[in-house]
The first five atom37 places (N, CA, C, CB, O) and aatype in JSON, in Angstrom:
{
  "aatype": [12, 1, 13, 9, 7, 7, 10, 10, 10, 9, 19, 10, 10, 9, 10, 0, 7, 7, 9, 19, 16, 7, 13, 9, 3, 10, 5, 5, 16, 5, 6, 7, 1, 10, 14, 11, 9, 0, 19, 5, 7, 7, 15, 10, 14, 11, 18, 6, 0, 2, 19, 0, 11, 19, 6, 19, 7, 15, 1, 2, 6, 16, 19, 6, 19, 14, 16, 19, 3, 19, 11, 1, 14],
  "atom_mask": [
    [1, 1, 1, 1, 1],
    [1, 1, 1, 1, 1],
    [1, 1, 1, 1, 1],
    [1, 1, 1, 1, 1],
    [1, 1, 1, 0, 1],
    [1, 1, 1, 0, 1],
    [1, 1, 1, 1, 1],
    [1, 1, 1, 1, 1],
    [1, 1, 1, 1, 1],
    [1, 1, 1, 1, 1],
    [1, 1, 1, 1, 1],
    [1, 1, 1, 1, 1],
    [1, 1, 1, 1, 1],
    [1, 1, 1, 1, 1],
    [1, 1, 1, 1, 1],
    [1, 1, 1, 1, 1],
    [1, 1, 1, 0, 1],
    [1, 1, 1, 0, 1],
    [1, 1, 1, 1, 1],
    [1, 1, 1, 1, 1],
    [1, 1, 1, 1, 1],
    [1, 1, 1, 0, 1],
    [1, 1, 1, 1, 1],
    [1, 1, 1, 1, 1],
    [1, 1, 1, 1, 1],
    [1, 1, 1, 1, 1],
    [1, 1, 1, 1, 1],
    [1, 1, 1, 1, 1],
    [1, 1, 1, 1, 1],
    [1, 1, 1, 1, 1],
    [1, 1, 1, 1, 1],
    [1, 1, 1, 0, 1],
    [1, 1, 1, 1, 1],
    [1, 1, 1, 1, 1],
    [1, 1, 1, 1, 1],
    [1, 1, 1, 1, 1],
    [1, 1, 1, 1, 1],
    [1, 1, 1, 1, 1],
    [1, 1, 1, 1, 1],
    [1, 1, 1, 1, 1],
    [1, 1, 1, 0, 1],
    [1, 1, 1, 0, 1],
    [1, 1, 1, 1, 1],
    [1, 1, 1, 1, 1],
    [1, 1, 1, 1, 1],
    [1, 1, 1, 1, 1],
    [1, 1, 1, 1, 1],
    [1, 1, 1, 1, 1],
    [1, 1, 1, 1, 1],
    [1, 1, 1, 1, 1],
    [1, 1, 1, 1, 1],
    [1, 1, 1, 1, 1],
    [1, 1, 1, 1, 1],
    [1, 1, 1, 1, 1],
    [1, 1, 1, 1, 1],
    [1, 1, 1, 1, 1],
    [1, 1, 1, 0, 1],
    [1, 1, 1, 1, 1],
    [1, 1, 1, 1, 1],
    [1, 1, 1, 1, 1],
    [1, 1, 1, 1, 1],
    [1, 1, 1, 1, 1],
    [1, 1, 1, 1, 1],
    [1, 1, 1, 1, 1],
    [1, 1, 1, 1, 1],
    [1, 1, 1, 1, 1],
    [1, 1, 1, 1, 1],
    [1, 1, 1, 1, 1],
    [1, 1, 1, 1, 1],
    [1, 1, 1, 1, 1],
    [1, 1, 1, 1, 1],
    [1, 1, 1, 1, 1],
    [1, 1, 1, 1, 1]
  ],
  "atom_positions": [
    [[0.67, -1.17, 0.17], [-0.43, -0.18, 0.35], [0.77, 1.29, 0.29], [-1.53, -0.49, 2.13], [0.41, 2.37, -0.18]],
    [[1.99, 1.09, 0.77], [3.15, 2.17, 0.91], [3.81, 2.58, -0.47], [4.34, 1.57, 1.87], [4.14, 3.68, -0.91]],
    [[3.87, 1.52, -0.92], [4.13, 1.99, -2.72], [4.17, 2.63, -3.59], [3.84, 1.82, -3.37], [4.72, 3.37, -4.4]],
    [[2.83, 1.76, -2.89], [1.54, 2.22, -4.49], [0.8, 3.65, -4.28], [-0.18, 0.86, -4.63], [-0.05, 4.08, -5.06]],
    [[1.45, 4.64, -2.59], [1.58, 5.7, -2.88], [2.69, 6.16, -2.86], [0.0, 0.0, 0.0], [2.71, 7.37, -2.6]],
    [[3.85, 5.6, -3.06], [4.79, 6.63, -3.09], [4.69, 6.72, -4.62], [0.0, 0.0, 0.0], [4.9, 7.83, -5.11]],
    [[4.34, 5.45, -5.65], [3.82, 5.6, -7.43], [3.49, 6.49, -7.85], [2.82, 4.98, -7.98], [4.0, 6.99, -8.85]],
    [[1.8, 7.34, -6.74], [1.42, 7.98, -7.3], [1.49, 9.04, -7.25], [0.81, 7.78, -7.4], [0.74, 9.84, -7.81]],
    [[2.89, 9.4, -6.17], [2.91, 10.57, -6.01], [3.79, 10.88, -6.9], [3.07, 10.97, -4.85], [3.54, 11.87, -7.59]],
    [[4.76, 10.32, -7.08], [6.11, 10.56, -8.16], [5.45, 10.57, -9.26], [7.38, 9.42, -8.27], [6.09, 11.28, -10.03]],
    [[4.1, 9.97, -9.98], [3.36, 10.11, -11.36], [2.62, 11.55, -10.96], [2.15, 8.63, -11.8], [2.8, 12.47, -11.76]],
    [[1.98, 11.78, -10.04], [1.78, 12.89, -10.11], [2.23, 14.62, -9.85], [1.17, 12.57, -9.8], [1.67, 15.71, -9.97]],
    [[4.12, 13.92, -9.24], [5.08, 15.58, -9.22], [5.4, 15.39, -11.01], [7.18, 15.61, -7.82], [5.17, 16.46, -11.57]],
    [[5.77, 14.52, -11.78], [6.27, 14.31, -12.91], [4.92, 15.44, -14.29], [6.37, 12.29, -12.97], [5.21, 16.37, -15.04]],
    [[3.36, 14.63, -14.0], [2.41, 15.73, -14.87], [2.46, 16.39, -14.57], [1.32, 15.86, -15.12], [2.08, 17.19, -15.43]],
    [[2.91, 17.24, -13.1], [2.7, 18.52, -12.83], [3.49, 18.78, -13.0], [2.33, 19.01, -11.97], [3.1, 19.93, -13.21]],
    [[5.12, 18.89, -13.26], [5.81, 19.62, -13.97], [6.18, 19.39, -15.3], [0.0, 0.0, 0.0], [7.14, 19.96, -15.81]],
    [[5.2, 18.24, -16.13], [5.13, 18.64, -17.5], [4.42, 19.78, -18.01], [0.0, 0.0, 0.0], [4.76, 20.59, -18.87]],
    [[2.66, 19.67, -16.88], [2.4, 21.48, -16.89], [2.99, 22.24, -17.3], [2.35, 22.16, -15.94], [3.41, 22.76, -18.33]],
    [[2.97, 22.24, -15.52], [3.83, 23.65, -15.25], [5.36, 24.09, -16.27], [4.4, 23.45, -13.52], [5.58, 25.3, -16.23]],
    [[6.13, 23.47, -16.92], [6.49, 23.25, -18.02], [6.37, 23.84, -19.75], [6.17, 22.38, -17.81], [7.18, 24.45, -20.44]],
    [[5.24, 23.43, -19.99], [4.59, 23.37, -20.69], [4.73, 22.12, -21.94], [0.0, 0.0, 0.0], [4.49, 22.27, -23.14]],
    [[5.15, 20.96, -21.28], [5.71, 20.34, -21.84], [4.08, 19.58, -21.99], [7.09, 19.82, -21.25], [3.74, 18.88, -22.94]],
    [[3.6, 19.78, -21.32], [1.78, 19.17, -21.44], [0.75, 20.7, -20.84], [1.41, 17.28, -19.83], [0.59, 21.41, -19.85]],
    [[0.15, 20.47, -22.69], [-0.82, 21.33, -22.97], [-2.3, 20.62, -22.58], [-0.64, 21.75, -24.47], [-2.61, 19.62, -23.23]],
    [[-3.04, 21.02, -21.74], [-4.25, 20.65, -21.79], [-4.93, 21.94, -22.67], [-4.8, 20.36, -20.29], [-4.47, 23.06, -22.88]],
    [[-6.35, 21.27, -23.16], [-7.43, 22.24, -23.85], [-8.57, 21.51, -23.82], [-7.15, 22.71, -25.35], [-8.91, 20.58, -24.56]],
    [[-9.31, 22.14, -22.66], [-10.77, 21.36, -22.94], [-11.71, 21.24, -25.02], [-12.01, 22.6, -21.65], [-12.45, 21.91, -25.73]],
    [[-11.3, 20.54, -25.05], [-13.29, 20.67, -26.07], [-13.86, 20.48, -26.17], [-14.0, 20.63, -26.86], [-14.09, 20.77, -27.35]],
    [[-14.71, 19.99, -25.74], [-15.99, 19.68, -25.72], [-16.84, 20.44, -23.9], [-15.93, 17.76, -25.99], [-16.51, 19.8, -22.89]],
    [[-17.21, 20.92, -23.81], [-18.36, 21.02, -22.64], [-19.22, 20.1, -21.9], [-19.22, 21.65, -23.04], [-19.93, 19.3, -22.5]],
    [[-19.21, 20.18, -20.4], [-19.2, 18.57, -19.88], [-20.85, 18.91, -19.99], [0.0, 0.0, 0.0], [-21.2, 19.74, -20.83]],
    [[-22.08, 18.09, -18.94], [-23.53, 18.31, -18.27], [-23.81, 17.18, -18.07], [-24.67, 18.98, -18.99], [-23.65, 16.25, -18.86]],
    [[-24.32, 17.12, -16.82], [-25.11, 16.27, -16.3], [-25.83, 15.03, -17.35], [-26.06, 17.15, -15.66], [-26.04, 15.14, -18.56]],
    [[-26.08, 14.05, -16.61], [-27.08, 13.3, -16.68], [-28.37, 13.5, -16.93], [-27.08, 12.88, -15.9], [-28.67, 14.15, -15.93]],
    [[-29.47, 13.38, -17.64], [-31.14, 13.52, -17.09], [-31.54, 12.38, -16.71], [-32.28, 13.98, -18.12], [-31.63, 11.44, -17.5]],
    [[-31.79, 12.3, -15.6], [-32.43, 11.56, -14.87], [-33.68, 11.68, -14.64], [-31.97, 11.53, -13.99], [-34.0, 12.82, -14.31]],
    [[-34.48, 10.95, -14.7], [-35.93, 11.11, -14.02], [-35.92, 10.09, -13.02], [-37.27, 10.89, -15.04], [-35.08, 9.18, -13.01]],
    [[-36.84, 10.21, -12.15], [-37.83, 9.83, -10.98], [-39.07, 9.17, -10.65], [-38.11, 10.64, -10.6], [-39.88, 10.09, -10.68]],
    [[-39.68, 8.15, -10.37], [-41.1, 8.07, -10.98], [-41.55, 7.32, -9.16], [-41.31, 6.75, -12.91], [-40.63, 6.63, -8.75]],
    [[-42.42, 7.38, -8.44], [-42.64, 6.68, -7.41], [-42.62, 4.6, -7.42], [0.0, 0.0, 0.0], [-42.72, 3.58, -8.1]],
    [[-42.42, 5.11, -6.27], [-42.17, 4.17, -5.45], [-42.7, 3.75, -4.23], [0.0, 0.0, 0.0], [-43.93, 3.74, -4.12]],
    [[-41.78, 3.28, -2.99], [-43.07, 3.04, -1.99], [-41.31, 1.99, -0.99], [-45.22, 1.68, -3.0], [-40.47, 1.19, -1.41]],
    [[-41.52, 2.56, 0.22], [-40.67, 2.08, 1.19], [-41.22, 0.74, 1.86], [-40.46, 3.17, 2.21], [-42.41, 0.71, 2.19]],
    [[-40.42, -0.35, 2.05], [-40.75, -1.76, 2.51], [-41.25, -1.42, 3.85], [-39.46, -2.87, 2.54], [-40.75, -0.4, 4.34]],
    [[-42.09, -2.0, 4.52], [-43.03, -2.1, 5.84], [-42.46, -3.58, 6.84], [-44.94, -2.35, 5.21], [-42.24, -4.77, 6.66]],
    [[-42.42, -2.71, 7.8], [-41.55, -3.8, 9.03], [-42.13, -4.44, 9.84], [-40.68, -3.25, 9.98], [-42.82, -5.04, 9.02]],
    [[-42.4, -4.78, 10.66], [-43.16, -5.51, 11.97], [-42.18, -5.85, 12.06], [-44.33, -6.53, 12.11], [-41.43, -6.4, 11.26]],
    [[-41.96, -5.26, 14.1], [-40.8, -5.37, 15.0], [-41.25, -5.43, 15.88], [-39.89, -4.57, 15.11], [-41.97, -4.48, 16.16]],
    [[-41.14, -6.7, 17.0], [-41.6, -7.14, 18.23], [-40.06, -6.85, 19.15], [-42.24, -8.9, 18.11], [-39.11, -7.53, 19.53]],
    [[-40.27, -6.18, 19.18], [-39.02, -5.97, 20.68], [-39.91, -5.78, 21.96], [-37.82, -4.25, 20.59], [-41.03, -5.31, 22.21]],
    [[-38.41, -6.63, 22.96], [-38.65, -6.81, 24.06], [-39.07, -5.39, 25.2], [-37.52, -7.57, 24.32], [-38.21, -4.57, 25.52]],
    [[-40.22, -5.34, 25.59], [-40.41, -4.37, 26.87], [-39.59, -4.12, 27.71], [-41.26, -4.67, 27.64], [-39.31, -5.12, 28.37]],
    [[-38.73, -2.7, 28.18], [-38.07, -2.18, 28.68], [-38.87, -1.01, 29.95], [-37.32, -1.79, 27.59], [-39.74, -0.21, 29.59]],
    [[-38.59, -1.06, 30.81], [-39.45, -0.82, 32.43], [-38.64, -0.01, 32.94], [-39.69, -2.15, 33.59], [-37.9, -0.74, 33.61]],
    [[-38.17, 1.44, 33.1], [-37.2, 2.47, 33.6], [-38.12, 2.59, 35.05], [-37.0, 4.09, 32.47], [-39.29, 2.23, 35.09]],
    [[-37.52, 3.04, 36.0], [-38.28, 3.18, 37.18], [-36.97, 3.97, 38.0], [0.0, 0.0, 0.0], [-36.01, 4.4, 37.36]],
    [[-37.09, 4.16, 40.04], [-36.04, 4.69, 40.14], [-36.78, 4.32, 41.59], [-35.51, 6.11, 39.41], [-38.0, 4.26, 41.78]],
    [[-35.28, 4.01, 42.93], [-36.34, 3.55, 43.79], [-34.83, 4.16, 45.05], [-37.12, 1.42, 43.57], [-33.84, 4.24, 44.32]],
    [[-34.59, 4.39, 45.92], [-34.22, 4.95, 47.42], [-33.23, 3.65, 48.2], [-35.95, 5.27, 48.44], [-33.57, 2.51, 48.53]],
    [[-31.86, 4.35, 48.34], [-31.39, 2.56, 48.36], [-30.22, 3.78, 49.2], [-30.87, 1.11, 46.35], [-30.07, 4.98, 48.98]],
    [[-29.65, 3.02, 50.06], [-28.42, 3.52, 51.22], [-27.66, 2.7, 51.21], [-28.67, 3.72, 52.69], [-27.78, 1.49, 51.37]],
    [[-26.43, 3.63, 50.93], [-25.31, 2.88, 51.04], [-23.94, 4.03, 51.43], [-25.18, 2.0, 49.54], [-23.82, 5.25, 51.56]],
    [[-22.94, 2.71, 51.5], [-21.96, 3.39, 53.33], [-20.9, 3.39, 52.12], [-21.49, 1.96, 55.44], [-20.3, 2.56, 51.44]],
    [[-21.02, 4.9, 52.25], [-19.36, 5.06, 51.57], [-18.28, 5.45, 52.28], [-19.23, 6.06, 50.52], [-18.82, 6.15, 53.14]],
    [[-17.44, 5.47, 52.45], [-15.81, 4.59, 52.83], [-14.9, 6.48, 53.69], [-14.52, 3.68, 50.31], [-15.11, 7.33, 52.82]],
    [[-14.47, 6.86, 54.37], [-13.8, 7.97, 54.91], [-12.9, 7.49, 54.33], [-13.68, 8.34, 56.3], [-12.72, 6.33, 53.95]],
    [[-11.85, 9.05, 54.19], [-10.42, 8.62, 53.29], [-9.75, 9.57, 54.86], [-10.08, 9.51, 50.97], [-10.44, 10.52, 55.23]],
    [[-8.82, 9.34, 55.43], [-8.13, 10.66, 56.68], [-7.24, 10.08, 56.46], [-8.46, 10.98, 58.42], [-7.06, 8.89, 56.72]],
    [[-6.11, 11.21, 55.64], [-5.1, 12.12, 55.36], [-4.11, 12.22, 56.44], [-5.65, 13.39, 55.08], [-4.8, 12.87, 57.22]],
    [[-2.81, 12.01, 57.16], [-2.45, 11.99, 57.78], [-1.1, 12.78, 57.96], [-2.68, 11.1, 57.84], [-0.13, 12.04, 58.14]],
    [[-0.75, 14.46, 57.96], [0.57, 15.33, 57.34], [1.83, 15.07, 58.29], [0.25, 17.15, 57.32], [2.07, 15.61, 59.37]],
    [[2.69, 13.97, 57.49], [4.22, 14.08, 58.43], [4.36, 15.1, 59.29], [5.52, 14.29, 57.59], [5.39, 15.22, 59.95]]
  ]
}
C-alpha cells in the first residue's frame, strides 16, 4: 500500500512538472453536462418488529461511603 502511494505521488509530480514547464498542454474541447435522471413513484418497505419491553424506574437506596483520613507527617 505504501509503495502504491509513493508511486502515485511520483506520477503526479511528473505530471505537474510537465504542465508547469509547458511540455503538456491541456485544452478543453467539449463542454460537459450532467445526465438527465427521471424518478418515478415508489414505496418504502414495511416492517413489523416485536421487541422486548423495557421498564425504567427509580428507587431509594442507602450506600455506605468509605471515609479517607489524611495524616500529615
